[in-house]
C-alpha positions as CSV (number, residue, x, y, z in Angstrom):
1,M,-60.3,-34.6,5.5
2,E,-58.9,-31.2,5.9
3,F,-56.0,-29.5,4.0
4,T,-53.3,-30.0,6.7
5,Q,-54.4,-33.6,7.3
6,S,-54.1,-34.4,3.7
7,V,-50.7,-32.9,3.3
8,K,-49.4,-34.4,6.5
9,R,-50.7,-37.9,5.6
10,N,-49.3,-37.9,2.1
11,M,-46.0,-36.2,2.7
12,T,-44.8,-37.4,6.1
13,T,-46.5,-40.5,7.2
14,G,-46.8,-44.1,6.0
15,A,-49.1,-43.1,3.1
16,Y,-46.2,-41.5,1.3
17,A,-45.5,-44.6,-0.7
18,Q,-48.6,-46.8,0.1
19,I,-50.6,-48.0,-2.8
20,S,-53.0,-50.2,-0.9
21,G,-56.2,-48.8,0.5
22,R,-58.3,-45.9,-0.5
23,A,-58.1,-42.1,-0.6
24,S,-61.2,-39.9,-0.3
25,R,-62.1,-37.2,-2.8
26,S,-61.2,-34.5,-0.3
27,E,-57.9,-36.0,0.5
28,Y,-56.9,-36.1,-3.1
29,W,-58.1,-32.6,-4.0
30,W,-56.6,-30.9,-0.9
31,F,-53.3,-32.5,-1.9
32,V,-53.7,-31.2,-5.5
33,L,-54.2,-27.7,-4.0
34,F,-51.1,-28.0,-1.9
35,T,-49.0,-29.1,-4.8
36,A,-50.3,-26.2,-6.9
37,L,-49.6,-23.6,-4.2
38,A,-46.3,-25.0,-3.2
39,G,-45.2,-25.4,-6.8
40,A,-46.1,-21.7,-7.5
41,A,-44.2,-20.6,-4.4
42,A,-41.2,-22.7,-5.5
43,G,-41.4,-21.1,-8.9
44,A,-41.5,-17.6,-7.5
45,L,-38.5,-18.3,-5.2
46,D,-36.5,-19.7,-8.1
47,V,-35.8,-16.2,-9.1
48,F,-33.0,-16.4,-6.5
49,F,-31.6,-19.8,-7.7
50,P,-30.2,-20.8,-11.1
51,G,-31.9,-23.4,-13.2
52,D,-35.3,-23.8,-11.5
53,L,-33.6,-25.6,-8.6
54,L,-36.5,-25.3,-6.1
55,Q,-39.2,-26.3,-8.6
56,S,-37.2,-29.3,-9.7
57,L,-36.6,-30.4,-6.1
58,F,-40.3,-30.0,-5.2
59,S,-41.3,-32.0,-8.3
60,I,-39.0,-34.8,-7.3
61,A,-40.4,-34.7,-3.7
62,I,-44.0,-35.0,-4.7
63,F,-43.6,-37.5,-7.5
64,I,-44.1,-40.7,-5.5
65,P,-46.8,-39.3,-3.1
66,G,-48.7,-37.9,-6.1
67,I,-48.7,-41.3,-8.0
68,T,-49.6,-43.3,-4.9
69,L,-52.4,-40.9,-3.9
70,G,-53.8,-41.2,-7.4
71,I,-53.7,-45.0,-7.2
72,R,-55.5,-44.9,-3.8
73,R,-58.1,-42.5,-5.3
74,M,-58.8,-44.8,-8.2
75,H,-59.3,-47.6,-5.6
76,D,-61.8,-45.4,-3.8
77,I,-64.1,-45.4,-6.9
78,G,-63.6,-49.1,-7.5
79,K,-61.0,-48.9,-10.3
80,S,-57.5,-50.3,-10.5
81,G,-54.7,-47.9,-10.1
82,W,-53.6,-48.8,-13.6
83,W,-56.4,-46.6,-14.9
84,L,-54.2,-43.6,-14.1
85,L,-52.4,-44.4,-17.4
86,I,-55.5,-43.3,-19.3
87,G,-54.2,-39.8,-18.6
88,L,-51.4,-40.5,-21.2
89,I,-54.1,-40.2,-23.9
90,P,-54.2,-36.5,-24.9
91,V,-57.4,-34.5,-24.1
92,I,-59.9,-37.4,-24.0
93,G,-57.8,-39.3,-21.4
94,W,-57.4,-36.2,-19.3
95,I,-61.1,-35.4,-19.3
96,V,-62.0,-39.0,-18.3
97,L,-59.3,-39.0,-15.6
98,I,-60.5,-35.7,-14.1
99,V,-64.1,-36.9,-14.1
100,W,-63.1,-40.1,-12.3
101,L,-60.9,-38.2,-9.7
102,A,-63.9,-36.0,-9.0
103,T,-66.3,-38.9,-8.7
104,K,-68.0,-39.6,-5.3
105,S,-66.5,-42.4,-3.3
106,D,-68.0,-45.9,-3.4
107,A,-70.1,-46.3,-0.3
108,G,-69.0,-49.0,2.2
109,S,-66.3,-51.3,1.2
110,N,-64.9,-52.6,-2.1
111,K,-62.0,-55.0,-2.8
112,W,-59.5,-52.3,-1.8
113,G,-60.9,-51.6,1.6
114,V,-63.4,-49.6,3.6
115,T,-64.2,-45.9,2.9
116,E,-62.3,-43.7,5.2
117,R,-64.4,-40.9,6.7
118,A,-62.2,-38.1,8.1
């Protein structure tokens, strides 16, 4: 999956709030790059607005797509979406979560669906 496909799928189409199915490694990490770049741009533009208005609005806008994409990414490696909560454990949880998010997709199908090749 490419950058624009990932952003379009997760911000404008039905995948916005969809927790069923799977999300490829590339779909997840392209979306992470988008959120980092757009968040930085919003922060830079907040110079013109009081109280970090743009950054706050952007954070609200990506909250649900970010969570649902993370859940679908966990499904892609054969884990329940509840495993995202391991990120609440400082340092160790973060490391485990990043390793899992960077793990190669399960080949074929698992109980959450078939691997999407885009």
